[in-house]
GUTIVEX-853287 format. One record per residue (C-alpha): residue number from 1; x, y, z. Coordinates in nm, 3 decimals, padded with zeros to 5 digits. Each point is the difference from the previous one (the first is absolute). Layout:
REM GUTIVEX-853287
NODE pos       u       v       w
NODE NUM       X       Y       Z
...
END
This chain:
REM GUTIVEX-853287
NODE pos       u       v       w
NODE   1  06.618 -08.176 -02.225
NODE   2  00.246  00.071  00.283
NODE   3 -00.040  00.333  00.172
NODE   4  00.289  00.203  00.133
NODE   5 -00.020  00.155  00.348
NODE   6  00.113  00.373  00.005
NODE   7  00.076  00.204  00.319
NODE   8 -00.043  00.373 -00.050
NODE   9  00.096  00.248  00.286
NODE  10 -00.059  00.374  00.005
NODE  11  00.199  00.203  00.265
NODE  12 -00.162  00.327  00.041
NODE  13  00.050  00.290  00.245
NODE  14 -00.312 -00.077  00.195
NODE  15 -00.090 -00.358 -00.096
NODE  16  00.148 -00.336 -00.085
NODE  17 -00.200 -00.204 -00.250
NODE  18  00.067 -00.354 -00.099
NODE  19 -00.188 -00.225 -00.242
NODE  20  00.026 -00.351 -00.153
NODE  21 -00.099 -00.028 -00.362
NODE  22 -00.010 -00.290 -00.247
NODE  23  00.049  00.000 -00.367
NODE  24 -00.295 -00.128 -00.197
NODE  25 -00.062 -00.121 -00.352
NODE  26  00.038  00.255 -00.274
NODE  27  00.235  00.222  00.199
NODE  28 -00.251  00.098  00.254
NODE  29  00.055  00.062  00.376
NODE  30 -00.200 -00.104  00.309
NODE  31  00.010  00.136  00.350
NODE  32  00.004 -00.286  00.256
NODE  33  00.090  00.188  00.320
NODE  34  00.040  00.357  00.129
NODE  35  00.147  00.143  00.322
NODE  36  00.037  00.369  00.104
NODE  37  00.145  00.166  00.301
NODE  38 -00.008  00.375  00.059
NODE  39  00.240  00.219  00.209
NODE  40 -00.091  00.279  00.236
NODE  41  00.161  00.338  00.037
NODE  42  00.159  00.234 -00.235
NODE  43  00.172 -00.169 -00.298
NODE  44  00.280  00.255  00.009
NODE  45  00.105 -00.122  00.337
NODE  46  00.268 -00.248 -00.119
NODE  47  00.093 -00.096  00.345
NODE  48 -00.319 -00.197  00.040
NODE  49 -00.051 -00.098 -00.367
NODE  50  00.268 -00.268 -00.004
NODE  51 -00.115 -00.170  00.317
NODE  52 -00.366  00.010 -00.097
NODE  53  00.067 -00.105 -00.362
NODE  54  00.206 -00.305  00.106
NODE  55 -00.259 -00.124  00.251
NODE  56 -00.280  00.050 -00.259
NODE  57  00.196 -00.173 -00.273
NODE  58  00.057 -00.298  00.216
NODE  59 -00.361 -00.029  00.085
NODE  60 -00.099  00.010 -00.367
NODE  61  00.259 -00.256 -00.105
NODE  62 -00.110 -00.238  00.282
NODE  63 -00.366  00.048 -00.085
NODE  64  00.064 -00.082 -00.358
NODE  65  00.219 -00.300  00.084
NODE  66  00.262  00.138 -00.234
NODE  67  00.328 -00.045  00.202
NODE  68  00.277 -00.120 -00.226
NODE  69 -00.164  00.125 -00.319
NODE  70  00.201  00.189 -00.258
NODE  71 -00.160  00.324 -00.102
NODE  72  00.058  00.357 -00.099
NODE  73 -00.178  00.273  00.193
NODE  74 -00.142  00.338 -00.089
NODE  75  00.120  00.328  00.164
NODE  76 -00.178  00.339  00.007
NODE  77  00.128  00.278 -00.215
NODE  78  00.103  00.215  00.293
NODE  79  00.368 -00.103  00.030
NODE  80  00.034 -00.072 -00.371
NODE  81  00.118  00.256 -00.260
NODE  82 -00.150 -00.048 -00.343
NODE  83  00.113  00.185 -00.307
NODE  84 -00.094 -00.019 -00.377
NODE  85  00.256  00.048 -00.270
NODE  86  00.012 -00.037 -00.390
NODE  87  00.285 -00.201 -00.163
NODE  88  00.091 -00.103 -00.351
NODE  89 -00.146 -00.338 -00.107
NODE  90  00.318 -00.214  00.022
NODE  91  00.048 -00.360  00.112
NODE  92  00.218 -00.205  00.226
NODE  93  00.249  00.110  00.259
NODE  94  00.017  00.360 -00.135
NODE  95 -00.361  00.047  00.133
NODE  96  00.113 -00.098  00.356
NODE  97  00.308  00.231 -00.023
NODE  98 -00.202  00.295 -00.117
NODE  99 -00.271 -00.056  00.256
NODE 100  00.267 -00.035  00.272
NODE 101  00.135  00.345 -00.100
NODE 102 -00.344  00.141  00.003
NODE 103 -00.053 -00.148  00.353
NODE 104  00.322  00.167  00.116
NODE 105 -00.129  00.335 -00.127
NODE 106 -00.362 -00.032  00.127
NODE 107  00.052 -00.162  00.349
NODE 108  00.111  00.255  00.264
NODE 109  00.218 -00.255  00.190
NODE 110  00.323 -00.185 -00.090
NODE 111 -00.107 -00.285 -00.235
NODE 112  00.184 -00.262  00.235
NODE 113 -00.218  00.112  00.295
NODE 114 -00.335 -00.087 -00.181
NODE 115 -00.187 -00.301 -00.139
NODE 116 -00.136  00.087 -00.341
NODE 117 -00.161 -00.147 -00.290
NODE 118 -00.160  00.096 -00.325
NODE 119 -00.272 -00.110 -00.250
NODE 120 -00.034  00.092 -00.370
NODE 121 -00.355  00.103 -00.089
NODE 122 -00.177  00.120 -00.311
NODE 123  00.012 -00.122 -00.362
NODE 124  00.328 -00.189 -00.085
NODE 125 -00.013  00.128 -00.365
NODE 126  00.022  00.364  00.110
NODE 127  00.313  00.198 -00.065
NODE 128  00.021  00.072  00.383
NODE 129 -00.120 -00.215  00.283
NODE 130 -00.124  00.116  00.344
NODE 131  00.195 -00.142  00.306
NODE 132 -00.144 -00.022  00.352
NODE 133  00.288  00.039  00.257
NODE 134 -00.074 -00.082  00.358
NODE 135  00.246  00.015  00.294
NODE 136 -00.004 -00.030  00.378
NODE 137  00.279  00.049  00.249
NODE 138  00.147 -00.338  00.075
NODE 139 -00.014  00.033  00.372
NODE 140 -00.378  00.070 -00.006
NODE 141 -00.059 -00.293 -00.234
NODE 142  00.213 -00.225  00.210
NODE 143 -00.206  00.091  00.306
NODE 144 -00.319 -00.100 -00.163
NODE 145  00.155 -00.324 -00.147
NODE 146  00.133 -00.097  00.339
NODE 147 -00.349  00.034  00.145
NODE 148 -00.136 -00.227 -00.285
NODE 149  00.268 -00.265  00.052
NODE 150 -00.054  00.000  00.379
NODE 151 -00.378 -00.070 -00.059
NODE 152  00.098 -00.333 -00.174
NODE 153 -00.012  00.107 -00.366
NODE 154  00.286 -00.080 -00.244
NODE 155  00.032  00.339 -00.152
NODE 156  00.044  00.043 -00.372
NODE 157  00.002  00.381  00.009
NODE 158 -00.243  00.295 -00.003
NODE 159 -00.244  00.123 -00.257
NODE 160 -00.097  00.369 -00.019
NODE 161 -00.352  00.064  00.093
NODE 162 -00.107  00.232 -00.293
NODE 163  00.138 -00.250 -00.243
NODE 164 -00.193 -00.280  00.153
NODE 165 -00.305  00.206 -00.005
NODE 166  00.048  00.076 -00.372
NODE 167  00.022 -00.373 -00.073
NODE 168 -00.325 -00.060  00.194
NODE 169 -00.160  00.296 -00.191
NODE 170  00.100 -00.148 -00.334
NODE 171 -00.125 -00.350  00.100
NODE 172 -00.340  00.122  00.118
NODE 173 -00.069  00.293 -00.220
NODE 174  00.187 -00.085 -00.327
NODE 175 -00.321  00.035 -00.193
NODE 176 -00.062  00.353  00.095
NODE 177  00.079  00.243 -00.298
NODE 178  00.160  00.342  00.019
NODE 179  00.208  00.131  00.285
NODE 180 -00.065 -00.130  00.354
NODE 181  00.149  00.158  00.306
NODE 182  00.028 -00.190  00.319
NODE 183  00.050  00.200  00.320
NODE 184  00.110 -00.217  00.288
NODE 185 -00.022  00.198  00.336
NODE 186  00.240 -00.169  00.247
NODE 187  00.086  00.083  00.360
NODE 188  00.298  00.224 -00.081
NODE 189 -00.010  00.045 -00.380
NODE 190 -00.241  00.005 -00.298
NODE 191  00.103 -00.182 -00.318
NODE 192 -00.147  00.143 -00.326
NODE 193  00.020 -00.263 -00.269
NODE 194 -00.096  00.046 -00.369
NODE 195 -00.097 -00.283 -00.238
NODE 196 -00.032  00.095 -00.368
NODE 197  00.054 -00.292 -00.242
NODE 198  00.350 -00.125  00.067
NODE 199  00.101  00.337  00.151
NODE 200  00.058  00.016  00.377
NODE 201  00.081  00.286  00.222
NODE 202  00.019  00.016  00.386
NODE 203  00.050  00.305  00.228
NODE 204 -00.003 -00.026  00.379
NODE 205 -00.093  00.307  00.214
NODE 206  00.051  00.019  00.376
NODE 207 -00.351  00.040  00.100
NODE 208 -00.190 -00.283  00.157
NODE 209 -00.267 -00.113  00.248
NODE 210  00.226  00.082  00.303
NODE 211  00.002  00.367 -00.112
NODE 212 -00.385  00.006  00.034
NODE 213  00.037 -00.160  00.352
NODE 214  00.251  00.255  00.111
NODE 215 -00.221  00.284 -00.129
NODE 216 -00.281 -00.141  00.215
NODE 217  00.217 -00.034  00.303
NODE 218  00.113  00.363 -00.043
NODE 219 -00.361  00.125 -00.046
NODE 220 -00.123 -00.178  00.313
NODE 221  00.312  00.005  00.216
NODE 222  00.027 -00.371  00.040
NODE 223  00.272 -00.267 -00.072
NODE 224  00.045 -00.190 -00.322
NODE 225 -00.165 -00.327  00.117
NODE 226 -00.330  00.170  00.113
NODE 227 -00.010  00.220 -00.307
NODE 228  00.052 -00.309 -00.233
NODE 229 -00.290 -00.177  00.188
NODE 230 -00.221  00.309 -00.060
NODE 231  00.088 -00.001 -00.372
NODE 232 -00.095 -00.370 -00.041
NODE 233 -00.326  00.035  00.202
NODE 234 -00.129  00.347 -00.081
NODE 235  00.215  00.107 -00.298
NODE 236 -00.145  00.084 -00.342
NODE 237  00.060  00.260 -00.271
NODE 238 -00.197  00.318  00.025
NODE 239 -00.187  00.054 -00.325
NODE 240 -00.003  00.384  00.022
NODE 241 -00.210  00.231 -00.209
NODE 242 -00.379 -00.026  00.070
NODE 243  00.027 -00.309  00.223
NODE 244 -00.077  00.043  00.370
NODE 245  00.261 -00.075  00.257
NODE 246 -00.047 -00.295  00.236
NODE 247 -00.221  00.066  00.299
NODE 248  00.283 -00.089  00.242
NODE 249  00.241  00.298 -00.015
NODE 250  00.303 -00.215  00.082
NODE 251 -00.072 -00.242 -00.278
NODE 252 -00.064  00.289 -00.236
NODE 253  00.337  00.140  00.098
NODE 254  00.178 -00.332 -00.064
NODE 255 -00.156 -00.020 -00.353
NODE 256  00.137  00.348 -00.081
NODE 257  00.347 -00.090  00.120
NODE 258 -00.017 -00.307 -00.230
NODE 259 -00.115  00.211 -00.292
NODE 260  00.283  00.249  00.052
NODE 261  00.268 -00.275  00.007
NODE 262 -00.152 -00.157 -00.317
NODE 263  00.002  00.342 -00.162
NODE 264  00.380  00.001  00.032
NODE 265  00.012 -00.346 -00.153
NODE 266 -00.218  00.105 -00.285
NODE 267  00.249  00.285 -00.076
NODE 268  00.280 -00.260 -00.029
NODE 269 -00.216 -00.222 -00.221
NODE 270 -00.053  00.294 -00.243
NODE 271  00.362  00.085  00.002
NODE 272  00.075 -00.364 -00.091
NODE 273 -00.254 -00.009 -00.282
NODE 274  00.155  00.319 -00.141
NODE 275  00.350 -00.148  00.023
NODE 276 -00.106 -00.326 -00.154
NODE 277 -00.164  00.169 -00.299
NODE 278  00.271  00.259 -00.061
NODE 279  00.320 -00.195  00.086
NODE 280 -00.102 -00.367 -00.054
NODE 281 -00.214  00.045 -00.316
NODE 282 -00.299 -00.132  00.172
NODE 283 -00.370  00.050 -00.046
NODE 284 -00.250  00.145  00.246
NODE 285 -00.151 -00.277  00.232
NODE 286 -00.344 -00.131 -00.099
NODE 287 -00.056 -00.209  00.320
NODE 288  00.115  00.024  00.361
NODE 289  00.040 -00.282  00.247
NODE 290  00.057  00.039  00.387
NODE 291  00.191 -00.253  00.209
NODE 292  00.153 -00.018  00.345
NODE 293 -00.171 -00.007  00.342
NODE 294 -00.059  00.382  00.006
NODE 295 -00.210 -00.029 -00.324
NODE 296 -00.265 -00.169  00.197
NODE 297 -00.106  00.336  00.158
NODE 298 -00.358  00.075 -00.080
NODE 299 -00.075  00.243 -00.290
NODE 300  00.375 -00.001 -00.111
NODE 301 -00.110 -00.124 -00.350
NODE 302 -00.244  00.284 -00.025
NODE 303  00.275  00.253  00.105
NODE 304  00.244 -00.101 -00.265
NODE 305 -00.276 -00.041 -00.266
NODE 306 -00.100  00.357  00.062
NODE 307  00.356  00.141  00.016
NODE 308  00.134 -00.189 -00.311
NODE 309 -00.318 -00.031 -00.198
NODE 310  00.062 -00.363 -00.061
NODE 311 -00.186 -00.328  00.071
NODE 312  00.162 -00.143  00.325
NODE 313 -00.035 -00.339  00.148
NODE 314  00.176 -00.214  00.263
NODE 315  00.275 -00.224 -00.130
NODE 316 -00.110 -00.371  00.015
NODE 317  00.307 -00.212  00.025
NODE 318 -00.207 -00.310 -00.022
NODE 319 -00.191  00.089 -00.316
NODE 320  00.168 -00.284 -00.184
NODE 321  00.114 -00.198  00.301
NODE 322 -00.195 -00.294  00.137
NODE 323 -00.073 -00.010  00.379
NODE 324  00.038 -00.347  00.151
NODE 325 -00.277 -00.165  00.201
NODE 326  00.181  00.039  00.325
NODE 327  00.029  00.381 -00.028
NODE 328 -00.268  00.246  00.115
NODE 329 -00.112  00.144 -00.341
NODE 330 -00.202  00.281  00.166
NODE 331  00.303  00.115  00.181
NODE 332  00.212 -00.012 -00.316
NODE 333 -00.258  00.199 -00.192
NODE 334  00.008  00.280  00.270
NODE 335  00.388  00.019  00.009
NODE 336  00.091 -00.092 -00.350
NODE 337  00.120  00.364 -00.070
NODE 338  00.277 -00.041  00.267
NODE 339  00.124 -00.346 -00.124
NODE 340  00.165  00.098 -00.336
NODE 341  00.359 -00.052  00.119
NODE 342 -00.056 -00.363  00.111
NODE 343 -00.171 -00.080 -00.326
NODE 344  00.274  00.162 -00.203
NODE 345  00.268 -00.179  00.206
NODE 346 -00.168 -00.341 -00.067
NODE 347 -00.025  00.071 -00.375
NODE 348  00.377  00.089 -00.021
NODE 349  00.097 -00.329  00.181
NODE 350 -00.244 -00.196 -00.204
NODE 351  00.109  00.079 -00.340
NODE 352  00.082  00.277 -00.256
NODE 353 -00.124  00.358  00.083
NODE 354  00.019  00.326 -00.186
NODE 355  00.242  00.149  00.253
NODE 356  00.231 -00.210  00.216
NODE 357  00.222  00.205  00.232
NODE 358  00.161 -00.173  00.294
NODE 359  00.249  00.161  00.242
NODE 360  00.248 -00.256  00.144
NODE 361  00.149  00.039  00.347
NODE 362  00.366 -00.079  00.050
NODE 363 -00.079 -00.323  00.199
NODE 364 -00.228 -00.129 -00.283
NODE 365  00.255  00.084 -00.267
NODE 366  00.273 -00.183  00.195
NODE 367 -00.218 -00.305  00.034
NODE 368 -00.073  00.003 -00.373
NODE 369  00.373  00.031 -00.084
NODE 370  00.077 -00.288  00.233
NODE 371 -00.270 -00.223 -00.164
NODE 372  00.151  00.067 -00.337
NODE 373  00.345 -00.118  00.130
NODE 374 -00.140 -00.303  00.184
NODE 375 -00.001 -00.233 -00.292
NODE 376  00.358  00.067 -00.119
NODE 377  00.126 -00.025  00.356
NODE 378 -00.165 -00.335  00.055
NODE 379  00.138 -00.131 -00.330
NODE 380  00.341  00.112  00.096
NODE 381 -00.028 -00.156  00.340
NODE 382 -00.109 -00.329 -00.152
NODE 383  00.282  00.013 -00.247
NODE 384  00.250  00.055  00.284
NODE 385 -00.147 -00.295  00.201
NODE 386  00.018 -00.217 -00.306
NODE 387  00.372  00.085 -00.064
NODE 388  00.079 -00.058  00.365
NODE 389 -00.170 -00.338  00.002
NODE 390  00.171 -00.097 -00.323
NODE 391  00.341  00.107  00.149
NODE 392 -00.068 -00.219  00.311
NODE 393 -00.064 -00.302 -00.218
NODE 394  00.300  00.066 -00.209
NODE 395  00.227  00.027  00.310
NODE 396 -00.154 -00.331  00.135
NODE 397  00.100 -00.182 -00.328
NODE 398  00.360  00.097  00.037
NODE 399  00.257  00.240 -00.098
NODE 400  00.021 -00.119 -00.356
NODE 401 -00.365  00.067 -00.082
NODE 402  00.013  00.323  00.193
NODE 403  00.295  00.125 -00.216
NODE 404 -00.171 -00.099 -00.313
NODE 405 -00.312  00.192  00.083
NODE 406  00.204  00.303  00.112
NODE 407  00.148  00.022 -00.345
NODE 408 -00.349 -00.001 -00.141
NODE 409 -00.116  00.263  00.248
NODE 410  00.306  00.221 -00.081
NODE 411 -00.071 -00.031 -00.373
NODE 412 -00.364  00.099  00.051
NODE 413  00.119  00.292  00.224
NODE 414  00.218  00.128 -00.278
NODE 415 -00.286 -00.023 -00.251
NODE 416 -00.227  00.191  00.245
NODE 417  00.275  00.256  00.063
NODE 418  00.018  00.066 -00.373
NODE 419 -00.381  00.030 -00.018
NODE 420  00.003  00.239  00.298
NODE 421  00.248  00.217 -00.189
NODE 422 -00.245  00.020 -00.292
NODE 423 -00.280  00.086  00.235
NODE 424  00.199  00.283  00.146
NODE 425  00.080  00.131 -00.348
NODE 426 -00.372 -00.002 -00.075
NODE 427 -00.079  00.181  00.328
NODE 428  00.258  00.275 -00.108
NODE 429 -00.182  00.021 -00.329
NODE 430 -00.336  00.037  00.173
NODE 431  00.131  00.281  00.212
NODE 432  00.142  00.164 -00.312
NODE 433 -00.336 -00.014 -00.185
NODE 434 -00.186  00.122  00.307
NODE 435  00.234  00.307  00.006
NODE 436 -00.065  00.060 -00.370
NODE 437 -00.378  00.024  00.056
NODE 438  00.019  00.251  00.278
NODE 439  00.050  00.311 -00.233
NODE 440 -00.298 -00.112 -00.207
NODE 441 -00.226 -00.020  00.303
NODE 442  00.121  00.341  00.118
NODE 443 -00.055  00.136 -00.364
NODE 444 -00.359 -00.130 -00.001
NODE 445 -00.060  00.158  00.337
NODE 446  00.142  00.345 -00.104
NODE 447 -00.184 -00.006 -00.324
NODE 448 -00.334 -00.044  00.167
NODE 449  00.097  00.254  00.281
NODE 450  00.108  00.279 -00.231
NODE 451 -00.294 -00.045 -00.230
NODE 452 -00.228  00.040  00.288
NODE 453  00.195  00.314  00.115
NODE 454 -00.027  00.172 -00.335
NODE 455 -00.361 -00.105 -00.039
NODE 456 -00.074  00.140  00.361
NODE 457  00.168  00.343 -00.089
NODE 458 -00.203  00.027 -00.309
NODE 459 -00.345 -00.089  00.160
NODE 460  00.066  00.259  00.288
NODE 461 -00.018  00.281 -00.273
NODE 462 -00.374  00.070  00.018
NODE 463  00.000  00.244 -00.296
NODE 464  00.223  00.157 -00.270
NODE 465  00.107  00.303  00.196
NODE 466  00.312 -00.176  00.105
NODE 467  00.218 -00.245 -00.198
NODE 468  00.338 -00.155  00.023
NODE 469  00.280  00.027 -00.247
NODE 470  00.290 -00.180  00.172
NODE 471  00.052 -00.271  00.260
NODE 472  00.368 -00.015  00.108
NODE 473  00.149 -00.242  00.253
NODE 474  00.224  00.158  00.266
NODE 475  00.260 -00.128  00.241
NODE 476  00.067  00.224  00.304
NODE 477 -00.184  00.281 -00.192
NODE 478  00.231 -00.023 -00.312
NODE 479 -00.092 -00.150 -00.341
NODE 480  00.133 -00.336 -00.063
NODE 481  00.002  00.039 -00.388
NODE 482  00.165  00.294 -00.168
NODE 483 -00.222  00.240 -00.179
NODE 484  00.125  00.093 -00.351
NODE 485 -00.147  00.349  00.032
NODE 486  00.141  00.060  00.348
NODE 487  00.347  00.098  00.120
NODE 488 -00.058 -00.190  00.318
NODE 489  00.196 -00.336  00.019
NODE 490 -00.184 -00.317  00.118
NODE 491  00.089 -00.120  00.338
NODE 492  00.045 -00.369 -00.122
NODE 493  00.315 -00.041 -00.199
NODE 494  00.060 -00.306 -00.218
NODE 495  00.073 -00.314  00.210
NODE 496 -00.127  00.149  00.331
NODE 497 -00.317 -00.076  00.193
NODE 498 -00.271  00.219  00.142
NODE 499 -00.346 -00.021  00.153
NODE 500 -00.305  00.155 -00.163
NODE 501 -00.172  00.153  00.299
NODE 502 -00.237  00.251 -00.157
NODE 503 -00.153  00.124 -00.327
NODE 504  00.011  00.357 -00.133
NODE 505 -00.336  00.081 -00.168
NODE 506  00.012  00.290 -00.247
NODE 507 -00.318  00.136 -00.167
NODE 508 -00.211  00.291 -00.074
NODE 509 -00.322  00.158  00.136
NODE 510 -00.241  00.237 -00.167
NODE 511 -00.254  00.245  00.122
NODE 512 -00.369 -00.094 -00.026
NODE 513 -00.274  00.082  00.262
NODE 514  00.205  00.228  00.224
NODE 515  00.188 -00.275  00.198
NODE 516  00.340  00.112 -00.155
NODE 517  00.304 -00.189  00.128
NODE 518 -00.215 -00.151  00.281
NODE 519 -00.068 -00.293 -00.246
NODE 520  00.356 -00.116  00.054
NODE 521 -00.030  00.014  00.377
NODE 522 -00.335 -00.188 -00.021
NODE 523  00.170 -00.266 -00.193
NODE 524  00.278 -00.036  00.272
NODE 525 -00.262 -00.010  00.274
NODE 526 -00.182 -00.284 -00.177
NODE 527  00.320 -00.205 -00.009
NODE 528  00.073  00.082  00.371
NODE 529 -00.357 -00.097  00.095
NODE 530  00.051 -00.348 -00.154
NODE 531  00.324 -00.029  00.191
NODE 532 -00.176  00.064  00.327
NODE 533 -00.291 -00.233 -00.077
NODE 534 -00.014 -00.376  00.077
NODE 535 -00.271 -00.070 -00.266
NODE 536  00.158  00.185 -00.296
NODE 537  00.310 -00.103 -00.207
NODE 538  00.317  00.194  00.093
NODE 539  00.325 -00.014 -00.194
NODE 540  00.179  00.294  00.146
NODE 541  00.137  00.070  00.349
NODE 542 -00.172  00.339  00.065
NODE 543 -00.130 -00.047  00.354
NODE 544  00.271  00.231  00.157
NODE 545  00.054  00.221 -00.319
NODE 546 -00.104  00.360 -00.007
NODE 547 -00.114  00.123 -00.344
NODE 548  00.236  00.300  00.015
NODE 549  00.295 -00.233  00.027
NODE 550 -00.056 -00.190 -00.325
NODE 551 -00.203  00.217 -00.234
NODE 552  00.104  00.306 -00.217
NODE 553 -00.278  00.165 -00.190
NODE 554  00.022  00.294 -00.246
NODE 555 -00.305  00.209  00.118
NODE 556 -00.024  00.168 -00.349
NODE 557 -00.025  00.360 -00.099
NODE 558 -00.365  00.068 -00.082
NODE 559 -00.068 -00.229 -00.295
NODE 560  00.309  00.095 -00.208
NODE 561  00.042 -00.378 -00.093
NODE 562 -00.214 -00.285 -00.073
NODE 563  00.150 -00.209  00.290
NODE 564  00.253  00.049  00.278
NODE 565  00.260 -00.260  00.122
NODE 566  00.009 -00.180  00.330
NODE 567  00.246 -00.246  00.159
NODE 568 -00.082 -00.263  00.272
NODE 569  00.237 -00.244  00.177
NODE 570 -00.186 -00.322  00.116
NODE 571  00.215 -00.213  00.239
NODE 572 -00.043 -00.381 -00.020
NODE 573 -00.046 -00.224  00.311
NODE 574  00.323 -00.184  00.091
NODE 575 -00.141 -00.338 -00.101
NODE 576 -00.059  00.116 -00.360
NODE 577  00.319  00.179 -00.054
NODE 578  00.207 -00.146 -00.289
NODE 579  00.365 -00.071 -00.034
NODE 580  00.144  00.143 -00.329
NODE 581  00.328 -00.065 -00.179
NODE 582  00.087  00.195 -00.312
END
């Protein structure tokens, strides 16, 4: 059976890794060659990163004899923004349109200034499906892609590191039951990846191995390079508790600095687990894997096992991957926890994977568009050449034959003109049909959005001391629909258009437990806290709003009624404001 050669590249913040794999019988994978080059210095120093990265990548490609090879490459999560969203389970072009709308809402840059992609995950039979959105600024991706092309590789785009790791995790640990959490500690970021059945969730936190190095440099008053060397040679995680410190006071100090840095990371892992269980409907992790170069620090497994009360092991990216005869298997076994991205990149290039998410640079997209047009252009050119050759023969045979052929050509031209007219009519029909479907797409989007808004308002009420009686849309502070019981006229008259920019919430609160009307203010504070948080859903523009500006509460008169009224105006973000025509 013929074997396919696969080139996989991982472009990290402190290391370039390249590997050559081969597909084997039964859908397996074999490593035939591996090359790594590390950088020196602080990875946040972008001025030196590009130059060092370009030189290291050229060395790796040359050593692998891979110049001229077509390949995708994996980039770290540091420059990539990843978001998760829930969408209704619909098919075809509508999915792309709704996902593009979500991307415009989630990505904090103009959509035409980023390269973005998405992947649907989860069970296709569910009412809603999860979508992974990934985006990176186009100029940053173009800079990396230029470096890849200049090394001699024919770029096919960039894969996202955490997604490649997830594919490697599923390939090697698909038999593990329960919920597995993979923590990949990179140079600048840590990716926290959950695998639970078909469920996938990824969160990236900006804590990495370079933060430990900087803490050591600060502790000992040295530069980054020297501190990094000390971390590699003498670094380990202090066990704490009854365990004695190292006999060398400097090494003992290093171990405590490492432990303090990892304690910050542990806090972020706990926050992520809580978010995954409460917001994503996931289960508590049963097993933890560690990957990335920093996870090789001595006693790091024991640290996280103690903190999380979980079985912890190093991720083995070659658990189900064969190592070829020409590769040092001992070296692979010692560094397998840091090679997940190259394995995941090879898997995605070699066949179907659970999650395929590629970011396409502008230059690659233009090349792909050109390739699509090449065949029609060649056919058209050949047709023109054939016509010209025929005309030359005709003219050589004389005026009489030429005139006869001209009449045939004119007849055919008339027929083609008629057919062209039909084609133009069909194109007009297509544009008309496209315009008809736009309102339906918008309706689906709003249906999902408003259901989520109303569900959110209800869930924020933690008890029955406060309840809503009315939700009324407003435009410029005025009702858009006339209230039959009110003498106030609606702002929108028949045939005119307004914009729904806020909601008036009316309701009642009741006394129980001595909090009084504070329950209303607590409710507002909960809404505002979500608006200020990056990890919580926020549907209202409350960041700059003071509670006294939008809330009216009847403070009550000592229990003379069962409940007392309140009103609250909740402004909508501009992107979610709705045009309304009565």
